[in-house]
N, C-alpha and C positions, 0 to 999 in steps of 0.2 A: 707453264707446261701442265702442271697438275690442274690448274684452273681450267685450261682448255679441255683437258681430258674429262674433268667432272662436268663441264658444261655440255660436252658431247654426249656423255652418258645420260645427263638430265634431259637433253633434247631427244635422245633415242627412246627414253622411257616415258616421255610425255604422252599422256593419254590423248588419243585422237578424238576430236569432236565428231558428232554424228555427220555433220556436213562434209567432213574430210574423209569419211569412210568410203572406200570403193571396193569393188570386187578383187582388186589387186592387193590391197593392204588389209584384207578381211582377216578375222580371227580364224583359227583352225578348228575350234570345237563346234560340233554340230550334234545335236541330240540324236540318239539312235531311233527314237520313235517318230514316225511320220504321220501325217493326217490320215493315211490309210489305216494305220493301226487303231487310231481313235474311232474311225468309222466302223471298223470291224467290232471293236469293243462295245460301241454304242448299240449296234444291232444285236450283239450277243446278250447285252443287258435287257434289250426288248424281249428276247426269247425267254429269259429268266422271269421277266415280268408276267408273261402269259402263263408260265408254269405256276407262279404264285397265285394268279387269279383262279386257275383250275383247282389248285389244292384248297384254297379258301372256299370255293364253291362246293367241292366234293366233301369238305368237312361238315357242311350244313346238312348233307344228305346221309352221310355215314359217320358215326362217332369214331369208328376205328381209324378212318382216314385222318380225322382231326387229331387224334391222339398220336398217330405215327408221324404226322407232318408238322406238329407244333414246333419242334426245335428247328426244322429246316425252313419253315415259313417265314420267320423273322429274318433269317439270313438272306433268303431269296428276295424279300421285299427291300432290304437294304441294297442289294446288288441292283435291283430294278431301278432304284432311285438314281443310279449313276448313268442311266441311258441318256437322258437329256443333256447333262453336262458334256459327255463325250461327243454327242452329235453337235452340240452348240459350238464347241471348240473346233471340231472338224469344219463346220460351216464357216466359222470366222477365218480359219486358215485358208479355205478356198477363196474367200473374199479378199484376203491379203495377197493371194497369188495373182499376179497381173495377167497371166496367160488364161485364167478362167474367166475373169471379168464378172461384173455384177449381174448382167442380163441373164447369163446362164443359170446362176444360182437362184435368181428371182423366179425364172420360169420353172425350174425343177421343183422348188419348194411350193410355189403357187399351184402347179399342176398336181403335186402330191397331196396338198391340202384339199383341193377340189375333188380329187379322186377318192380320198377317205370319206369326205362328206357324202359324195354320191353313193359310194358303196354302203355306207351306214344307213342312208335313207332307203336304199333298195332292200336291204336285209330287214330293216325294221318295219317299214310300211307295207311292203309287198308280201314278204314271207311270214313275218311274225304276226303283224296285225291282220293281213289278208288271210293267213292260215286260220287264225282264231275266228275271223268273221265268217269263214266258210262253214264253221261248226255251230254258229249261233243262229237262232231264229231271227233275232234282230241284229244284223251286221253292224249297225251304228254303235252298239255297245262294246265293240271289240277294243277300240282305241281308249276310251275312258277306263275300261277294265285293266288294260295293260299299264296305263299311266298310274292308276291307283296301286297296282302291285309294285311298280318301280318305286313309288313314294314310300312304301313300307320297307323295301329292301335297301335303297340307297340311304346311307346315314346322313348325308347333308342335303338331300333332295336333288342332286345332280350327279353326273358322271362325265368327267373331262378325260378324253383319251386321244385326241388328235394332236400328236406332237408337231405335226407340220404347220399348224397354226402359229406355234411359237417360233419355229424356224423362219417362216414367212415374215412375221413381224420383226424379227431380229435382222433379217436381210434388208427390209425396208428402212429400218433405223440406220443401218450401216450406209446404205445408199444416200439417204438424205443428209447424213452428217459428213460423208467423206467423198462422195462422187462429185466431180466437177463437170456440170453440163456444158456442152460446147455450142449448142444452137439456141435452146430455150433456157430461161433463167440465167442469162449472162449479165455481167456487170453487177450493179446494185441489186438487181432482181434475184441474185443468188442467195441473198439473205432470206428472202421468202421461201426459197427452196430448202434452206437449212431448217427453217421453222416447221416445215412439213414433217420433220421427225417427231413433232408433238402428236401426230395422228396415231402412229402405232403405240406410243406411250399412253395416250388417252384410251385406246382400246384395251390395253393391259389394265389400266386403273379401273375402267368400266367393268371388266370381267371380275376384277377383285371385289368391287363393291357389290356386284350381282351375287357372287358366291357368298359373301358375308350376310347379305339380307336373306338369301335362301337358307343358310344355316340357322339363322334366327327365326325362320318360319314366317318372315314378312312377305316374301314373294315366292312364286312357284315358277321355276324355269321350265319352259316347254321342252319336250324331247327333241324337237327339231333343232334346238339351240345347243344341244350337247356337243355335236362335232365342231361347233364354232367357238367353244370355250378354250381359253388358254390352259395348258397343262402344267407348265413349269412354275415353280415357286416364284413369287415376286422378286426375291433377292437374287435369283438367277438372272432375271431380266436386268436388274440393277448392275450385276456383274458385266453383262454384255454391253450395256450403255457405257460403263466405265472403260471397257476395252475400246469401244468406238472413240471415246474422247481421248484415250491414250494415243491412238493412231493419229487423230486430228491435231492434237497439240504437238505431237512429235513432228508432224509435217510443217506446222507453223515455225517451230524451232529450226527445222532444216532449211526452209525457204527464206528465213530471216537473213541468211548470208548470201542472198542473190541466186539461190538455186531455183529450179523450175519444178513444176509438178511431175514432168516426165523424168527428171533426175531423181525425184523422190521415189517414183515407182521402181527405178533401178535399185535405189537404196533398200527398198523393201525385200529385195532378193538376197541381201547380204546375210551372212551367218551371225554377224554381230547384232543386227536388229532382231533376228529370230531368237537369239539368246536373251536380249533385253526384254522382248515380249514374254518369253517364258518366265523370267524372274518376276516381272510385274504381275503376270497372271497368277503365279504361285502366292505372291503376297496378297493379292486381292481375294483369292480363295479363302485364305485365313481370315481376312478382315470381314468378308461377307458372312462367313460362318458365325463369327462372334456377333455381328450385327443382327443376324437372323435369330440367334438365341436371345439377344437382348430384347428384340421386338416381342417374342413369345412371352418372356418374363414381364415385359411392360403391359401387354394386353391382359395377362392374368392378374397383375396387380391392379390394373384399372377396373376389372370386373369385381375384385374384392372391395376396392374403395367405393365403387358405385353401389354395390349391394349392401355393404355394411353401413355406408353413410345413409342410405335410404331407410335402413332398419333402425338407426339411432333416432330418427325423428318421431317414432311411435313406440308404443309399448311392445314388449317381446311378442305377445300374442297377436297384436294388430300388425306388427311388422311381418311376422310369418305369413299371415293371411294376405297381405299386400304382395309379398314375394310369390305366393302361390298363384295369384291372379295375373301378375305382370311379367314374371321372369320366365323365359323360354326354357325348354328342355335342355340339359337334364336337371336343372334346378327345381322344376315343378315337383317332380316326384319326391326329391329329397326334402324340400320344405313342407310339402303336404303331409308326408309321413311324420315329420318332426312336429308339425302343428297338431296332428291327431294324437301323437304320444303325449304332448303337453296337455291337451284337453282331458285325456284319460287319466293322466297323473293328478290333475286338479279335481277330478270327479271321484277319487277314491274315498272310502269311508274314513272318518276322522277318529277312529279309535286309537288308543295309545300305541299299540304295536305298529299300525299302519303309519301313524304320524312319525314314529322313529325311523321307519325305513323310507319314507317319502322324501324326495329331494326338495331342498329349499328353493324359493323363487330365484334367488341369486345363482344357484347351481344350474337351474333349468335355463336361465338366461345365458350363462356361460356356455352350456352345451349347445344351445341354439346358435350362438355366435360362432362357435367352433365349426359347427356343421355348415353354416353359411360360408365361412371362409374356405373350407374344403370344396364345397360345391361350386363356389365362384372360381376357384383355381381350375377345377375340372372344366367348367364352362369356358374359361379363357383359353385353355389349351385346345378345346374342341373347336372354338371359333377360329383360332389361329391355324389349325390344321385344315379347316374348311377353305380358308382363303389361300393357303399354301405356305404360310409362315411356319418355320420349323423344318421345312423340307430341304433347306440348304445348309443345315448344321453339319452334315456329313462331308461337305465340300473340302474341308481342310485335309481330308485323307488324300485328295487328288494333288495337293501341293507338291509332294515329292515326285509324283509321276510326271507332272507337266515340266519339271526341270529337265527331264529326259526327252522332251518333245521339241521338235523343230519343224515349223511349217514350211521351210524351204526344202526339206527332204522329199524327193519325188518318188512315187511308187515304181518299183522295178517292173511290174507287169500292169499295164493300163487295163487290160481285159479283166484281170483278177479284181482290180479295184472297182470296175463297173459291175461285176457280178456279185459284190457283197450284198447290196439290197435284195437281189433276186434270191440269194441263198438265205438271207434273213427271213424273207416272206415264206419261202419253202419250209424253213424250220418252224415258223409259227403255225403254219397250216398243219404240219406233221404233229406238233404238240397238241393241237385241238383234236385232230382225228384220233391219235393214240389215246389221249385222255378220255375222250368219249367212249372209246372201246374199253378202257380199264374201268370206267365208272358204271358201265352197264350192269356189272355183277353186283354193284353196291347200291343201286337205286331201290327205293322202297316200293317195288312192284312185285306183285304176286307172280311166282314162276308159272310158266305155261306147261301143261301136260300135253305133249305132242300126240300121244296115242289117243287121248280124249278128243282132240281136234280132228284126227283122222276118222274116228268113229262117227263124229258128228257130220263130217263131210260125206262120208259113205251113206249115212242115214238119209240126208237130204237128196243125194243123187238118186237113191233108190226110190224115194217118194216122187221125184220128177219123172223118172223113166219107168 
C-alpha cells in the first residue's frame, strides 16, 4: 500500500519531457515582461543614445557643456548600449511567435534597413555635400573636403549607425537555420538551405575585419559604406546564433519522439518553453559577457607580446625607432616621444653632477619597455573597441531582467505596440530639434547686432531709391 502510494507520488512528480508538454499540462508561471516591453525599452535606449551624441558634440563647442555633462555622459552611453540587445531579443521573440511568421519580420527589417540607408544618402550627398558645393567655386572639392573632415573627427575612420542591418542579418540567420521550406530546398536540398546561414555570418565577419583594418589605418572605408556596416558587437551576434541553435536543437529533441514540425510550433507557444528560453538566454548573457571580456584581454596581451617581442630583437634605441616606423597610432606618438627623450638623455654633458643624475642604460631600457607595455595595452583596447569587442561586457546586467521575460505574453493593445517605433522616431527628432535650439547660444559665433543690421538695410534702401 505504501509502495503504491510512493509510486503514485513519484509518477505524479515525474518531470514531463518536452515532447510531452502540451497547452493543457503547461506550467503556470509566465514572466510579466512581454516583447512589447523590450521593444519600448529598446527604442527608449535609442533616444538616450541620441542625447549622448548631442552632449558629446556640444561639449566640443562649449567647455561648460562638457563640464556639466561629464557625469551624465558615461551613464547615457551605457544605457545606449542596451538598445540593440533589447531590440534583438524582441526580434527573436517575434520570430518564435508562429502568428508573426518569418516573412513579416524579414520585410520589416529589410525595409527599415533600406530606408535608413536611403535617408542617410539623401541627407549626406544632397544636403551636406550639395550645400557645401553650392558655396565653393569648384563644387568637385566638396566631397573630398567633407570626407577629410570626417577622417579627423571619427576616431576609427568610420561610423556605424544602422541598427537594422544587424536585425536583418539576425533574421536571415534565424530563417536559414530554422525555417522549413515547403516548395524549394526540400529533401536533401534542405542541407544547402541551412548552409546559407553562412552568408550573414560571413557578412558579419567581413565587417569586423574591415573595421579592424580601418582602425589600424590600413584601409579607408568610404562614406557610402557607413550605413551598410554592422553596429552590434560581434559577441552579440554570437549570442543570437546560440539562440538560433538552441531553438533548432530543441526541435530535433522534440521530433525525435515522432512529433512533427507543426506540433513543435504549437509547443513553442507553451509557457514552459518560454521559461526554458528565458533561463537559457540569461545563462548565455553571462557567458557572452565573460567571453567578450576575455577577448579584449587576449587582444591586449597579443599586442604586448607582438610589440615587446619585436623590440627584444634589437637594441632599445633601434627597437624604439622600428616601433615609431611600423606601429599605428596611438603607439606612434608614445614611442616617438620616448625615443626623443632617450636621445636627449644620451646627449647630455658628462660632467660629474650630470652623470650622477642621468639614468643608466638599464634604467632607460626598463622605462622604454614599461612604456611599450602600457601603449600596447592601450592599442589593444582601442582595436577591440573599433571592432566591437568589449561592447557586450554589460550584457550580464540583463540576465535578471530576461528571467522576467516571456515571449508568449501578447500585447494588450496592438495599436499601442505598432505606435512604439513612431513614438521613438518622434522623440529622436524632438531631441535633435531641441538640442539644436539649446546649442545655438553656446556656439562660437559672434553675436549679431540687430540695430546695426537695420541701419545697414536702411542705408542701402536709401541709396537704391
